[in-house]
N, C-alpha and C positions, 0 to 999 in steps of 0.2 A: 582431452578435448570435450570429454562429456561434462567435465566441471566449469569449463568456459561456458557452456551452453546454458547451466544451470544459473550461473552469474548473472550472465546477459538477461536471463527471464527473470530472476530477482532484480534488477534494477530495472525493467519494463514494469513488474508488478508494483514495485515502490512507485514509479512516477504514475501508473494508474490509480494506485491509491490515493495520490495527492490529488489527481483530476475528480476522482469521486469524491472526496473530501469537499472539494471546492464546490461543487455542484450542490451537494447534500446541504452544506451551510447558506448557500446561495438561494434554494427553492424556497419559496414562500409557501407551498402547499405542505400541509402535515399530513404524512401517508402512515397509515396502516397496512404493512405490506406493499401492494400496487395501488390499493385504494385510498382515495384523497377523504381526510375525515373533514366533518364540520364540527363545529363547537359541542353540540350537544351527542356526539359519536362516542362509544367506548371501543378502543382497540382492545381484542380480546385474541391471545397467541400461547399456543402451547408448544413447549420443548422439553423434551425429555421426560414426557409425563406431566410435566407440573404446568397449568394454566396461569395464566398472568393476564390481568385487566389494567388497561390504562386510560386515563383521562385525556382529552385532546391536550392539555397541558403538559401533562406528564409525557405525551407521545411526541410532543414539541420539542422536548428537553432531552429527549432518548435522541431523536434524528440529529440534533444538534449535537449532541457528545458524540455519535459516531461519526460524525462529519470533521469533528475537531480532532479526534482520536486518528483517522484517517490523514489529515493534514498533517498532523506532527509524525506519525509512524512511517508514512509512505516515504518523504525524505530521508528519513533515517535508514530506513530498510535499502532505499535506492542507492544512499553513501555507502553505506557498508559493504554493499554487494560489488559497487563501483571500485569501492578500495580494494577488495579481495580479487576483482577482475585484474585491476592493473598489476596488482603484486605478482599474482599468477602469470600474466602476459612477459611481466619483466624477467622471472625466473626463467621461465621457458626459452626466451631470447639470449639469456645469460647462458643458458645450457647447451643453446646450440651454437654459439661461438666457437670458431677453432681455439685450441689449449695455445696461448703464447701468442694469439693475436692481438695486433694493436687496435684498440677502439678507433670505428670510424669517425673523423673528425672535419665537418665542411669548413 
């Protein structure tokens, strides 16, 4: 049962990535973190002790790249988790049928 919940969360997360990516690509503001940048600003970020400076154009490209990766990766993650979820549910349903019982036909 825990595996089913994880797969459902994976589907929801993949769809969330798709929405996030679409919003990021459609956003006309260039942001450094949560701050909107102007043309003469420089975005300074530090990650794992490494400081990186980006110009306005570099940050715009970075924001778009993250959006595109989310648009592509989100549906892939959702589709993969959805496939595994359906496979798990079918296996569970097949194992719950009584032995020798004829399948239900409408």
